[in-house]
C-alpha positions in Angstrom: 56.1 148.8 -70.8 54.4 150.9 -73.5 51.8 148.9 -75.4 53.4 150.3 -78.6 56.4 148.2 -77.8 54.0 145.2 -78.0 52.9 146.4 -81.4 56.4 146.8 -82.6 57.4 143.2 -81.4 54.3 141.8 -83.1 55.0 143.6 -86.4 58.6 142.2 -86.3 57.3 138.6 -85.6 54.7 139.0 -88.4 57.3 140.3 -90.9 59.8 137.6 -90.0 57.2 134.8 -90.4 56.2 136.2 -93.8 59.8 136.5 -94.9 60.5 132.9 -93.9 57.5 131.6 -95.8 58.2 133.7 -98.9 61.9 132.7 -98.9 61.5 128.9 -98.2 58.2 128.0 -99.9 56.7 128.3 -103.3 53.2 129.9 -103.6 50.5 127.3 -102.8 53.0 124.9 -101.1 51.7 123.3 -98.0 53.6 121.6 -95.2 51.7 119.4 -92.7 52.6 120.3 -89.1 49.8 118.3 -87.4 48.0 115.9 -89.7 44.3 116.8 -90.3 44.7 119.9 -88.1 47.4 122.4 -88.9 49.4 123.1 -92.1 51.7 125.9 -93.2 50.3 126.8 -96.6 51.7 129.8 -98.5 49.1 131.8 -100.3 48.9 135.5 -101.2 46.0 137.8 -100.9 45.7 141.1 -102.8 42.4 141.9 -101.2 41.3 142.3 -97.6 40.1 139.8 -95.1 38.9 136.5 -96.4 40.0 137.3 -99.9 37.4 140.0 -100.5 38.5 142.1 -103.4 37.4 144.4 -106.2 39.2 146.2 -109.1 41.7 148.6 -107.7 41.2 147.2 -104.2 44.9 147.0 -103.4 45.2 150.7 -103.6 42.0 151.3 -101.6 43.1 148.8 -98.9 46.6 150.3 -98.7 45.3 153.8 -98.3 42.5 152.8 -96.0 44.8 150.8 -93.7 47.3 153.7 -93.6 44.6 156.2 -92.7 42.9 153.9 -90.2 46.2 153.1 -88.5 46.9 156.8 -88.0 43.4 157.1 -86.5 44.0 154.2 -84.2 47.3 155.6 -83.1 45.7 158.9 -82.3 42.9 157.0 -80.4 45.5 155.1 -78.5 47.3 158.3 -77.6 44.0 159.8 -76.4 43.5 156.8 -74.2 47.1 156.5 -73.0 46.0 156.7 -69.3 42.9 154.6 -69.8 42.1 150.9 -69.2 45.0 148.6 -69.9 42.7 146.1 -71.8 41.6 148.9 -74.2 45.2 149.9 -74.8 46.3 146.4 -75.5 43.4 145.8 -77.8 44.3 149.0 -79.8 48.0 148.0 -79.8 47.1 144.6 -81.3 44.9 146.1 -84.0 47.6 148.6 -84.8 50.2 145.8 -85.1 48.0 143.8 -87.4 47.2 146.9 -89.6 50.9 147.8 -89.9 52.0 144.2 -90.6 49.6 143.9 -93.5 50.1 147.5 -94.6 53.9 146.7 -95.1 53.0 143.8 -97.3 50.6 145.8 -99.4 53.1 148.6 -99.8 56.1 146.5 -100.7 54.6 143.4 -102.3 51.1 144.6 -103.4 49.7 141.5 -101.6 49.6 140.0 -98.2 51.3 136.6 -97.4 49.1 134.2 -95.4 50.3 130.8 -94.1 48.4 129.5 -91.1 45.9 126.8 -92.3 43.7 125.1 -89.8 41.4 122.2 -90.5 38.6 121.1 -88.2 36.8 117.8 -89.0 37.5 118.4 -92.7 36.5 122.0 -92.7 39.3 124.5 -93.6 39.3 127.9 -91.9 40.5 130.9 -94.0 44.3 130.9 -94.2 45.7 133.8 -92.2 48.9 135.3 -90.8 50.2 136.9 -87.5 48.9 140.3 -88.4 45.4 138.9 -89.0 45.6 137.2 -85.6 46.6 140.4 -84.0 43.6 142.3 -85.5 41.2 139.5 -84.6 42.4 139.2 -81.0 42.5 142.9 -80.7 38.9 143.3 -81.9 37.7 140.6 -79.4 39.4 142.4 -76.6 38.0 145.7 -77.7 34.5 144.2 -77.8 35.0 142.8 -74.3 36.1 146.2 -73.1 33.3 148.1 -74.9 30.4 145.7 -74.2 31.3 144.4 -70.7 33.9 146.5 -68.9 33.0 150.0 -70.1 29.3 149.7 -69.2 30.2 148.4 -65.7 32.7 151.2 -65.3 30.1 153.8 -66.4 27.5 152.3 -64.0 30.0 152.5 -61.1 30.9 156.1 -62.0 27.2 157.2 -62.2 26.5 155.5 -58.8 29.2 157.5 -57.1 
């Protein structure tokens, strides 16, 4: 199975979850799922990660995410016969970038809804696309910092 199929499925899941939240909740509504731990809270974000924003930022982030997504797809293509972990990491990052790009393009903001609380501390509210980028980056770091050096060491020893 091509890793881009994984990207496609995750983009669909991301968009369905955002549609369900937008169509069934008002902005800033919150539904407790697990008391003192997990809430569905509908917020919108016209900036980038963690609400970082600046004037005209929506246009910059939309253009940047489009360009970076193209670069990532080209990178994935160049690594199409490479390590599976690397390809999955790139597919996850691509899925997250496309999911949030669609929101910025159509709505000029990104819908976020997953709100976790740990001992009274609230993490930033995020969505499926954000999760894809985060997990993809963690996998990419594992590949780059652990697996690739081991692979290079084995190749140079041969």
